[in-house]
C-alpha positions in Angstrom: 8.3 72.6 62.4 9.6 69.0 61.5 12.6 68.0 63.0 14.7 67.6 60.0 14.2 71.4 58.7 14.9 71.9 62.5 17.9 70.0 62.1 19.5 72.0 59.3 18.7 75.2 60.9 20.3 74.3 63.7 23.5 73.3 62.2 23.2 76.6 60.0 23.1 78.8 63.3 26.2 76.9 64.4 28.4 77.0 61.4 27.8 80.9 61.3 28.1 81.5 64.9 31.7 79.6 64.6 32.5 80.9 61.2 32.8 84.1 62.4 36.4 86.2 63.0 38.8 84.6 65.9 38.1 87.4 67.9 34.3 87.5 67.8 32.9 87.3 71.4 30.0 85.8 72.9 28.2 88.8 75.2 25.7 87.4 77.5 22.3 88.8 78.6 21.6 89.8 81.3 25.2 88.1 83.2 27.0 90.4 81.0 25.1 93.1 79.7 21.9 93.5 81.2 19.7 94.1 78.2 19.4 93.4 74.8 20.2 97.0 73.7 23.3 97.5 75.8 24.4 94.2 74.5 24.3 95.2 70.8 26.1 98.4 71.9 28.6 96.5 73.6 29.2 94.0 70.4 31.8 94.0 67.2 30.8 92.9 64.0 30.9 89.2 64.4 29.7 89.0 68.1 27.1 87.1 69.4 24.5 88.6 71.8 23.5 85.6 73.9 19.8 85.8 75.5 19.0 84.2 78.6 15.2 83.2 78.8 13.4 86.0 80.3 10.7 89.2 79.7 13.0 92.3 78.2 10.9 95.2 77.7 12.9 96.9 75.1 13.2 98.2 71.5 15.9 96.2 69.5 17.5 97.8 66.9 20.7 96.3 65.4 22.2 100.0 64.6 23.6 98.4 61.3 26.1 95.6 63.2 26.6 92.1 61.7 26.0 90.5 64.7 23.7 87.3 66.1 21.3 88.4 68.6 19.7 85.2 69.9 18.2 83.0 72.7 19.9 79.9 74.0 17.9 78.1 70.7 21.1 78.9 69.0 23.2 76.6 71.5 20.7 73.9 71.8 18.6 74.2 69.6 15.5 73.4 71.8 12.4 75.3 70.4 11.3 76.3 73.7 13.6 79.2 74.3 11.6 80.7 71.7 8.3 80.9 73.7 10.7 81.7 76.9 12.2 84.7 75.8 10.8 87.6 74.9 11.3 90.7 73.5 7.9 92.8 74.8 7.2 96.3 73.5 5.1 97.3 76.3 2.6 98.7 74.4 5.0 101.5 73.0 3.7 102.8 70.0 6.7 101.6 68.8 7.9 98.9 66.3 9.8 96.2 68.9 12.7 95.2 66.6 13.8 97.4 63.9 16.3 97.0 60.9 17.1 100.4 59.2 20.7 100.8 58.7 21.6 98.5 55.9 21.9 95.3 57.5 22.8 92.3 55.5 22.5 88.5 56.1 24.8 88.9 58.3 22.8 90.9 61.1 20.5 87.6 62.3 18.1 87.4 65.1 17.2 84.0 66.2 14.7 82.5 68.6 12.8 84.9 70.4 9.0 86.0 70.6 8.3 89.7 69.6 4.9 91.0 71.1 3.5 94.3 72.3 4.2 97.0 69.8 1.4 99.0 70.5 -0.2 101.2 68.2 2.2 101.9 65.4 2.1 102.9 61.7 4.0 100.8 60.3 5.8 96.9 61.4 4.4 96.4 65.1 6.9 93.0 65.1 9.6 94.3 63.0 10.5 97.2 60.6 12.6 96.7 58.0 13.7 99.4 55.5 16.4 99.2 52.8 18.1 96.4 54.9 18.5 92.4 54.4 18.9 90.5 57.8 18.3 87.0 58.7 15.2 86.5 60.6 14.3 82.9 62.1 13.0 81.1 64.4 10.5 83.8 66.2 7.5 84.1 66.9 5.7 87.6 66.6 2.4 88.1 68.0 0.0 90.6 69.6 1.5 93.6 67.4 -0.9 95.8 65.6 -0.3 98.8 63.6 -2.9 102.0 61.9 -1.5 101.6 58.3 0.7 98.5 56.8 2.2 95.6 58.2 1.5 94.3 61.6 3.5 91.6 62.4 6.3 92.4 59.7 6.7 95.4 57.1 9.4 95.5 54.5 9.8 98.5 52.3 12.6 99.0 49.9 14.5 96.0 51.6 17.2 94.2 49.0 16.7 90.4 49.9 15.7 89.8 54.0 15.2 86.0 54.8 12.8 85.0 57.3 13.1 80.9 58.4 11.1 79.3 60.7 8.6 82.4 61.7 5.0 82.0 63.1 3.3 85.6 62.8 0.0 85.3 64.6 -2.5 87.2 65.8 -1.4 90.7 64.6 -3.5 93.3 63.4 -3.4 96.1 60.4 -4.9 98.3 57.7 -3.1 96.1 55.0 -1.4 93.6 55.8 -2.1 92.0 59.2 1.1 89.1 59.7 3.6 91.1 56.6 3.3 93.7 54.4 5.9 94.1 52.2 6.2 97.2 49.4 8.5 99.4 47.5 10.2 97.2 45.1 11.5 95.0 47.8 12.7 91.4 48.0 11.8 88.9 50.3 12.2 85.3 51.2 10.1 83.3 53.5 10.7 79.9 54.4 9.1 77.4 56.6 6.9 79.9 58.0 3.5 79.8 58.9 1.2 82.9 58.8 -2.1 82.5 61.0 -4.9 84.4 62.8 -4.0 87.7 61.9 -6.7 90.4 61.0 -6.5 94.0 58.8 -9.3 95.4 56.5 -7.1 94.2 53.6 -5.1 90.9 53.3 -5.4 89.3 56.8 -2.1 87.2 56.0 0.5 89.0 53.4 0.0 91.9 51.5 2.4 92.1 48.6 3.0 96.0 46.4 5.6 96.3 43.6 7.7 93.7 44.9 9.3 90.4 44.3 8.8 87.0 46.9 9.8 84.2 47.3 7.4 81.5 49.2 8.9 78.2 49.9 7.0 75.6 52.5 4.9 78.7 54.2 1.3 78.2 55.4 -1.0 81.5 55.1 -4.3 79.9 57.0 -7.1 81.4 59.4 -6.4 84.9 58.4 -9.5 87.1 58.7 -10.1 90.3 56.4 -12.8 92.6 54.9 -11.3 92.2 51.3 -8.6 89.3 51.0 -8.4 86.9 53.7 -5.1 84.8 52.4 -2.6 86.5 50.1 -2.9 89.8 48.5 -0.6 90.2 45.3 -0.5 94.2 43.8 0.8 95.8 40.6 4.2 94.6 39.4 4.9 91.5 41.6 6.7 88.6 40.8 6.1 86.1 43.5 6.6 82.4 43.6 4.4 79.9 45.7 6.3 77.0 46.3 5.0 74.6 48.5 2.8 76.6 50.0 -0.8 75.7 52.1 -3.5 78.6 51.7 -6.6 77.6 53.9 -9.4 78.8 55.7 -9.3 82.0 55.6 -11.6 84.3 55.6 -13.3 87.3 53.8 -16.4 88.7 52.4 -15.0 88.7 49.0 -11.7 86.7 48.1 -10.8 84.2 51.0 -8.2 83.0 49.1 -4.9 84.9 46.8 -6.0 88.2 45.3 -3.7 89.1 41.9 -4.9 93.1 41.4 -3.2 95.4 39.2 -3.3 98.8 37.1 -0.9 99.4 35.0 2.3 96.8 36.3 1.6 93.4 35.1 1.7 90.4 38.3 3.2 87.5 37.8 2.6 84.4 40.0 4.1 80.8 39.9 2.1 78.2 42.3 3.9 74.5 42.5 3.3 72.0 44.7 1.0 73.8 46.8 -2.6 73.7 48.6 -5.0 76.3 47.9 -8.1 74.9 50.2 -11.4 75.7 51.6 -11.1 78.9 52.1 -14.1 81.5 52.0 -15.9 82.8 48.9 -13.1 82.6 45.9 -9.9 80.8 46.0 -8.0 82.7 43.5 -8.6 85.8 41.8 -7.1 88.0 39.0 -8.8 91.3 39.0 -7.6 94.5 36.7 -8.7 98.2 37.2 -10.9 99.0 34.4 -9.3 102.0 33.7 -5.4 100.3 33.0 -3.8 97.9 31.1 -1.8 95.7 33.5 -2.1 92.1 33.0 -2.2 89.2 35.5 -0.3 86.1 34.9 -0.8 82.8 36.7 1.2 79.5 36.4 -0.2 77.2 38.3 1.2 73.1 38.7 0.9 69.9 40.6 -1.4 72.0 43.0 -4.8 70.7 45.3 -7.1 73.5 44.6 -10.3 73.3 45.8 -12.9 73.6 43.1 -10.4 73.3 40.1 -9.4 75.7 37.5 -13.2 76.6 37.9 -12.4 78.1 41.4 -10.1 80.7 39.2 -11.8 84.2 39.0 -10.6 86.7 36.4 -11.6 89.6 35.2 -10.0 91.9 32.5 -6.5 90.8 30.6 -5.1 88.0 32.2 -2.7 84.9 31.6 -3.4 81.4 32.8 -1.0 78.1 32.3 -3.3 74.8 34.1 -0.2 72.5 33.5 -0.2 69.2 34.4 -0.5 67.4 37.8 -2.9 69.5 39.5 -5.9 67.9 42.1 -9.0 69.0 43.6 -9.2 65.9 46.9 -9.3 66.7 50.4 -5.9 66.8 51.2 -6.7 65.4 54.6 -4.8 68.1 57.3 -4.4 66.3 60.6 -5.9 68.9 62.4 -7.3 72.3 61.2 -9.0 73.4 64.2 -5.7 72.9 66.3 -4.1 74.9 63.2 -1.9 71.8 62.6 -1.8 71.4 58.6 0.7 68.5 58.3 -0.7 65.2 56.0 -2.2 62.4 57.1 -0.6 59.1 56.1 -3.8 58.5 53.3 -3.5 62.2 52.1 -3.8 62.5 48.2 -1.2 65.3 48.5 2.0 62.9 49.2 4.4 61.6 47.3 2.5 63.6 44.0 4.4 67.0 43.9 6.5 68.3 40.4 8.8 64.9 39.8 11.5 67.7 38.6 11.6 69.5 42.0 13.6 68.0 44.7 12.7 65.4 46.4 11.6 65.9 50.1 13.9 64.6 52.7 13.2 61.1 53.0 14.1 60.3 49.2 10.7 60.4 48.6 9.0 62.5 45.9 8.2 66.0 46.8 4.8 66.6 48.5 1.8 69.5 48.3 1.8 71.6 51.0 3.9 73.7 53.5 4.5 70.6 55.6 5.9 67.5 53.8 4.9 63.8 54.9 8.3 61.9 56.0 8.3 57.8 55.4 9.7 56.7 59.2 10.7 53.6 60.2 12.7 52.2 63.9 15.9 52.8 65.0 17.3 50.7 68.0 20.2 49.3 69.7 22.5 49.2 72.7 25.7 51.7 73.4 28.1 49.7 75.8 31.8 49.9 77.2 34.2 48.0 74.2 36.3 46.8 76.9 34.2 44.6 79.2 30.9 44.7 77.0 28.9 46.6 79.9 26.0 48.4 79.0 26.5 52.0 79.3 23.0 53.9 81.5 22.2 57.6 80.1 24.2 57.8 77.1 22.9 60.4 74.6 22.0 58.3 71.4 21.1 61.1 68.7 20.0 61.3 64.8 21.6 63.8 61.7 17.6 64.4 61.7 17.1 65.9 64.7 16.2 62.9 66.8 17.6 61.9 70.2 17.1 59.6 72.8 18.8 58.3 75.7 20.1 54.8 76.7 18.7 52.8 79.7 19.8 50.8 82.5 21.6 47.8 80.1 22.4 50.4 77.6 19.7 49.9 75.5 17.9 52.6 73.0 14.7 52.8 70.6 13.5 55.7 68.6 10.7 55.3 66.6 9.3 57.3 63.3 13.0 57.7 62.7 12.7 59.1 58.9 13.7 56.6 56.1 16.8 58.5 54.2 20.4 58.1 54.9 21.1 59.4 58.0 24.1 59.2 60.8 23.5 58.3 64.1 25.9 58.9 66.8 26.3 58.0 70.7 28.1 59.4 73.5 29.0 59.2 77.4 30.6 61.3 79.5 34.1 59.9 79.8 34.2 58.2 76.5 34.7 58.9 72.9 31.8 60.1 70.6 31.1 57.4 68.3 29.1 57.9 64.8 27.7 55.4 62.2 27.4 57.3 59.0 25.2 57.0 55.9 22.3 54.3 57.6 19.2 53.9 55.9 15.8 52.7 57.4 12.8 51.6 55.2 9.5 52.4 55.5 8.3 50.3 58.6 11.5 48.5 59.1 13.4 48.2 62.4 17.3 48.8 62.0 19.8 47.5 64.9 22.9 49.9 65.2 24.7 49.1 68.2 27.5 51.5 69.8 31.2 49.6 71.4 32.2 53.1 73.1 36.0 53.5 73.7 37.2 55.8 76.3 40.4 57.2 77.0 42.3 57.8 80.4 44.4 61.3 81.2 46.6 59.8 83.7 49.6 62.1 85.3 52.8 61.2 86.9 52.2 64.2 89.8 49.0 66.3 90.7 51.1 68.8 92.5 54.1 70.3 92.1 56.0 71.9 95.2 59.6 73.6 94.9 61.6 75.7 97.3 63.9 78.5 95.8 66.1 80.7 97.5 67.5 84.0 95.6 68.8 84.5 93.2 66.2 82.5 91.4 67.5 80.5 88.5 65.8 78.2 86.4 64.9 74.7 87.1 63.2 72.2 85.1 60.4 69.7 86.3 59.6 66.5 84.8 56.8 64.8 84.4 54.5 62.6 82.7 50.4 61.7 81.7 49.8 58.2 80.1 46.9 57.2 78.5 46.2 53.5 79.9 42.3 54.0 78.1 41.4 51.6 75.2 40.9 54.9 72.7 42.7 57.9 71.8 43.2 61.3 74.2 43.7 64.3 72.3 44.9 67.2 75.0 46.1 70.7 75.2 47.5 72.6 78.1 47.5 76.2 79.1 49.7 78.1 82.2 47.5 79.9 84.7 48.2 82.0 87.8 45.8 81.0 90.6 44.2 83.4 92.9 42.9 87.2 91.9 45.9 87.1 89.5 44.4 84.4 87.3 41.1 85.7 86.8 39.9 87.1 82.9 40.1 90.1 81.6 38.5 92.9 82.4 37.4 91.7 85.9 37.5 94.3 88.4 40.2 93.5 90.3 40.0 96.3 93.3 38.2 99.7 93.6 39.5 102.5 96.1 37.2 104.9 97.4 40.0 107.9 97.3 37.1 110.7 96.7 36.1 110.2 100.3 39.1 109.3 101.7 41.1 112.4 100.4 37.9 114.5 100.9 38.3 115.9 97.3 35.8 115.2 95.0 37.6 116.2 91.6 40.4 113.7 91.1 41.2 113.2 87.8 44.2 111.2 87.1 46.4 108.6 88.4 49.5 106.9 88.3 51.5 103.5 90.3 54.9 104.1 91.0 57.4 102.1 93.7 54.4 100.9 95.2 52.6 104.5 95.8 49.9 106.1 94.1 50.0 109.5 92.6 46.6 110.8 92.4 45.8 114.5 90.8 43.3 116.6 92.8 41.9 119.7 92.6 41.1 119.9 96.3 37.5 120.7 95.7 35.0 119.4 98.3 31.4 120.8 99.2 32.4 124.1 97.9 35.8 124.3 99.1 38.0 125.1 96.2 41.2 125.1 97.2 45.1 124.6 95.8 45.5 122.1 93.6 47.2 118.8 95.0 49.2 115.6 93.7 48.2 113.0 96.2 50.5 110.1 97.5 48.5 107.1 98.9 50.5 103.6 99.7 49.2 100.2 98.2 45.8 100.4 100.7 44.3 103.5 99.7 45.8 105.9 102.4 47.5 109.0 102.2 50.9 109.5 103.1 51.8 112.7 101.3 51.0 115.4 99.0 52.0 118.3 97.2 51.1 121.4 95.2 50.7 120.5 91.7 52.7 122.5 89.2 50.9 125.0 86.8 47.9 126.7 86.7 45.2 124.5 85.2 41.5 125.8 86.6 40.5 122.2 87.7 44.0 120.6 87.9 45.3 118.2 86.0 43.9 115.6 84.4 45.4 112.5 83.2 48.8 111.6 84.3 51.6 109.2 82.8 54.6 108.3 84.1 58.1 107.4 81.6 60.3 105.8 84.2 61.8 109.5 85.6 59.5 112.6 86.0 55.5 112.0 86.0 53.7 114.3 83.2 50.5 116.0 83.7 48.8 119.1 82.2 44.9 120.4 82.1 45.9 123.7 80.0 47.9 124.6 77.1 51.3 123.8 78.7 52.5 120.3 79.5 54.9 119.6 82.4 57.1 117.1 83.9 58.0 116.7 87.3 59.7 114.4 89.9 57.9 112.3 92.6 59.0 114.9 95.0 57.2 117.6 93.0 59.9 119.2 91.5 59.4 120.4 88.2 61.8 119.4 85.7 60.1 120.1 81.9 57.7 122.7 80.6 56.6 123.0 77.5 53.2 123.9 75.0 51.5 121.1 74.5 49.5 120.2 71.1 45.8 120.7 72.4 43.9 123.5 74.3 43.4 121.3 77.2 45.9 118.4 76.7 43.5 116.5 79.0 44.7 112.8 78.3 48.5 111.7 78.1 50.5 108.5 78.3 53.6 107.1 78.1 55.2 105.2 75.1 58.1 103.0 76.2 58.5 101.8 72.4 58.5 104.8 70.6 59.4 107.1 73.9 57.2 109.5 72.8 54.2 111.1 75.1 51.2 110.6 72.9 48.3 113.6 74.3 45.5 114.4 73.7 42.4 117.1 74.1 38.7 115.3 74.9 37.7 116.1 71.3 41.4 116.1 69.4 43.5 114.1 67.6 46.0 112.4 69.5 49.7 113.5 69.1 53.2 112.0 69.6 55.6 114.6 71.4 59.0 114.2 72.3 60.2 114.9 75.9 61.2 118.2 74.7 57.8 119.2 73.4 59.1 118.4 69.8 55.6 117.3 67.7 56.4 113.8 66.1 53.1 112.0 65.0 49.1 112.5 65.1 47.0 110.0 65.1 43.3 110.1 64.3 40.8 109.7 67.1 38.0 108.1 65.3 35.5 110.4 66.9 36.0 109.0 70.3 35.7 111.6 73.6 39.0 110.7 74.6 39.4 111.1 78.9 42.4 109.1 79.6 45.4 107.7 77.6 47.8 104.5 78.8 50.1 102.1 77.2 50.9 98.6 77.4 54.0 97.8 75.5 53.1 93.6 75.9 49.6 94.1 74.1 49.5 90.4 71.9 47.9 91.9 68.7 50.0 95.3 68.8 47.3 97.0 70.0 49.9 99.3 73.1 47.8 102.4 73.0 44.9 102.3 75.2 42.0 105.0 74.8 39.5 105.5 78.4 36.8 107.3 76.6 33.2 108.1 76.7 29.9 107.3 75.0 28.3 109.6 73.7 25.2 109.0 73.3 24.9 106.3 77.1 28.0 108.1 78.4 29.1 104.6 79.7 32.9 104.2 80.2 34.2 102.7 77.2 37.8 101.1 76.2 39.1 101.2 72.6 43.3 100.6 71.5 44.9 101.6 68.8 47.7 100.5 66.7 50.4 103.8 66.8 51.8 102.7 63.2 48.9 102.1 61.5 46.2 103.9 63.5 43.4 101.0 63.3 41.7 100.9 66.3 39.4 98.3 67.9 36.8 98.1 70.4 37.9 96.0 73.9 35.2 96.5 76.4 33.0 98.4 78.2 33.7 99.1 82.1 31.2 99.0 84.6 32.4 100.7 87.8 30.9 100.0 91.3 30.5 104.1 91.9 29.6 104.4 88.3 30.9 108.1 87.0 32.8 109.3 84.2 36.1 108.4 83.0 39.3 110.1 83.9 42.8 109.2 83.7 44.3 105.9 82.9 47.4 103.8 83.3 48.8 100.5 82.5 50.9 99.0 84.9 52.4 95.4 86.2 53.7 96.5 89.7 50.8 96.5 91.5 50.6 93.0 91.1 54.0 90.8 90.2 51.8 88.2 88.5 49.7 90.2 86.4 48.9 93.6 84.4 46.4 95.5 85.3 44.3 98.8 83.7 44.0 101.2 86.2 41.4 104.2 86.0 39.8 106.8 87.8 36.0 107.4 87.9 34.6 110.8 88.1 32.1 110.2 90.3 31.5 113.4 92.5 32.5 112.7 96.2 32.5 108.7 95.5 35.4 109.6 93.0 37.3 105.8 92.9 40.4 104.0 91.8 39.6 101.1 89.6 41.7 98.2 88.9 41.1 96.2 86.2 42.6 92.9 85.2 44.6 93.3 82.1 46.3 90.5 81.6 47.7 87.2 83.9 51.4 86.8 83.9 52.6 83.4 83.6 56.4 84.2 82.6 57.6 82.1 85.3 56.3 79.1 84.0 57.3 77.7 80.5 55.7 74.1 79.6 57.9 72.4 77.1 54.7 71.0 74.7 51.2 72.3 75.2 49.1 69.8 72.8 49.2 66.6 71.5 47.3 63.2 71.2 48.3 60.0 72.6 47.3 56.4 71.4 46.3 53.7 73.8 49.0 52.6 76.2 51.3 55.9 75.4 53.2 58.3 77.3 53.9 61.6 76.7 56.9 63.7 79.0 56.8 67.2 79.6 59.3 69.6 81.1 58.3 72.4 83.2 60.7 75.3 83.7 60.0 77.4 86.7 61.4 81.1 86.1 63.2 80.4 82.8 64.5 84.3 83.0 65.0 86.5 85.4 62.3 87.7 87.5 62.1 91.3 87.4 59.6 91.5 90.6 60.2 94.2 93.4 59.8 93.2 96.3 60.3 89.8 95.3 56.8 87.2 96.5 57.5 84.7 99.5 55.1 82.2 97.3 54.7 81.8 93.3 51.2 79.9 92.8 50.3 78.9 89.3 48.7 75.9 87.9 48.5 73.8 84.8 45.4 73.2 82.7 44.8 69.9 80.5 41.8 70.0 78.6 41.3 66.4 76.8 38.4 64.1 75.9 38.8 61.6 78.7 37.0 61.4 81.8 36.1 65.1 83.5 37.6 66.4 80.3 39.8 68.7 82.7 42.8 67.7 85.0 44.6 70.9 87.0 48.2 70.7 88.5 48.8 72.7 90.8 52.2 74.8 91.1 53.7 75.9 94.0 57.2 77.9 94.3 58.2 79.0 97.7 60.7 82.0 98.3 62.9 81.4 101.3 65.2 84.2 102.6 67.8 84.2 105.0 67.0 86.1 108.5 69.1 89.1 107.4 67.9 89.0 103.9 64.4 89.8 103.5 62.2 90.7 100.5 63.3 94.7 99.6 62.7 96.8 96.3 66.0 98.1 97.6 68.0 95.1 97.2 68.6 94.2 93.8 68.3 90.2 92.8 70.4 90.8 89.3 73.4 92.7 87.6 73.0 95.5 84.8 72.2 98.9 83.8 68.6 99.4 83.9 67.1 102.4 81.8 68.6 106.0 81.2 66.7 109.3 81.2 66.3 111.1 79.9 67.6 109.4 76.6 68.5 111.4 74.4 69.7 113.9 76.9 71.1 117.6 76.5 73.2 118.8 79.9 72.8 115.5 82.0 71.0 112.0 82.0 70.5 109.6 85.0 72.4 105.9 84.8 71.3 103.6 86.8 72.9 100.4 87.9 72.2 97.0 90.0 74.6 94.5 91.3 74.8 91.0 92.3 76.0 91.3 96.1 76.3 94.0 98.3 80.1 95.3 97.9 81.9 98.0 95.9 82.1 98.7 92.6 84.0 100.7 89.9 81.9 102.5 86.8 83.5 102.9 83.7 
């Protein structure tokens, strides 16, 4: 494949990767998900499954998802990743890659070797039915089928596109390389189909379909009947810049058009049909039918000229201008190199109305245009002191690249002779591009780059402050100067240091509660006042005792327990906490009870077992569902307010996060039906819109139980707490949800500084009252600046030390602000609880 084509394909890949929805993710395989199949299962429309080099023995099915599945070629443009990233069918007797769920052009596979299907019926490498994906940068090899389409099979497809695909060493009954059937519409661009075999049509078999071949080589295939391309019954085929050469057959080596009652129409433009065995082109009609073969040939190099075309029955042949009969002078057909030598008669003799080649010259014939070239060279140096820069990267818009020598000199030979851009970059310097350059054929163009650099110079490298409660807002002033000679572009973000600063859905902690409690049927969990409350069936190695609520301290040690209310056969499932009462069920009735186990409220729930439930702090509702029922919003009195569609999710736990940044506050802990994996979705309770969040992979494995969201296990983070049912290995798993940096406020978070300019900042510590009990003795965070200066990132550590008097140690019972807290229940009937806090110890009157 030539360099300009590769450059354009890589540019297209990056545009498509960046042009997806804002929430699009990159799912890494095998680091994030172990297999490509699991990566696809975890992906949503718009996501990218990025696969590291390796051999993946599996069958890949896109399942109708509009996603990109790609090797590292997508990010780097390096074609070696095609050879080193392999999807291997392990001779299973099934197609290796499958598109059968109406995938469109947004379903993309990019940068793999697809091999070893074993003996299947159709489409050994790739099977497409009623789908139109984008397939690019693949090697499809060593697949075999007993019927049609050794490498690729397309049936009733509505427009798939194959770009830069090499189809080689596949076999079939029809279409060793590719078989196209049943009113399909298919486009192949910049592809090479070679060394395939079949009883009929070693290269391509087309029947009753529309096909465009642009810059496609069909060479060195073999068959008893048609070596190259077989076109049958009602096809419209455009062959533009194709090379059909050295295909072997006892009958037709090159191209055959065969019809019965439906016409075939083929246009051959700017092509090369050369040295195929026996007949180069044949038009044939079954004598018992009335179909017509129509062939138009222009600007094509054909062995034997028009006399090499054999025709029977009714046919139409338009032999137009520009056809020649001369040796095309391929570089090395024996090595499957069908590029043209510099003295080829096929250069610059194509259709003058066709688009020019990438170098601006008249179109060539065949699949591999030859570009005029010259030499690019120059120096890359520091614009401040003219010092040559060693190791700078230089590249062109046509895909050529090099690195500077010790004195900053660089040189690119065989640079394409057409308008192009040349760029240079060096770590710590600003990229530079010279656009619209033209190097003449055989000429040398000198392009020098004087690179500017910016400097990110903060006035401080760390902040350490000491505080005494109560924590009052405190401003810290500092500045950043750009002392370089180029513009400084920067952005800033706040982060916590340590465990609370990890990314969302990292496992923070796992507590082996099943083993510790000798209970292998733990179901629900909440966290209240530094204690875990866990519902369990008290079942262990055949012992079935009374259902309990266990109370564990922060370290997972048993503190106390009490009997569950109700008579659920296996105990309460999910648990919820509304600030006053714990709620649980597992049967028809729902129960609200205190942290001491005293029953306060019970009512008939909306479901049969009321398996999952959570407290909505915004709407003051309990959301309740069974595993396979819709989610119902219920007041504390049992009155139903609203029902939400569960979207066919198998729900085991519900949790509520009031601060979800997207307004999807209701979290659903569910089990995937096909794989039995733990899954998290979230829903907007106002409009029922639901989105996939993540798969969870707890260390103990197991099925999902209850779920709970809290910011009380860590003063600096919200966490998603789950109970995994794994028999004797039941675990409480605590996952990072959100890092809470509310104790930090930076007045400016992005900007640009010209040379010599300074940006002033104000960092406010504790801008709002801190609702943390007990108050930690130290807050640790950082400011992370991303910029275009050297090293690309700068960190400023922040430490706030909290000092307590000897008689004023931090205690959850000693409030640090004045005010009335939430009233429960509200609204209430005969009684309610009103809590309040004082700024200091003393007598008070409540009015």
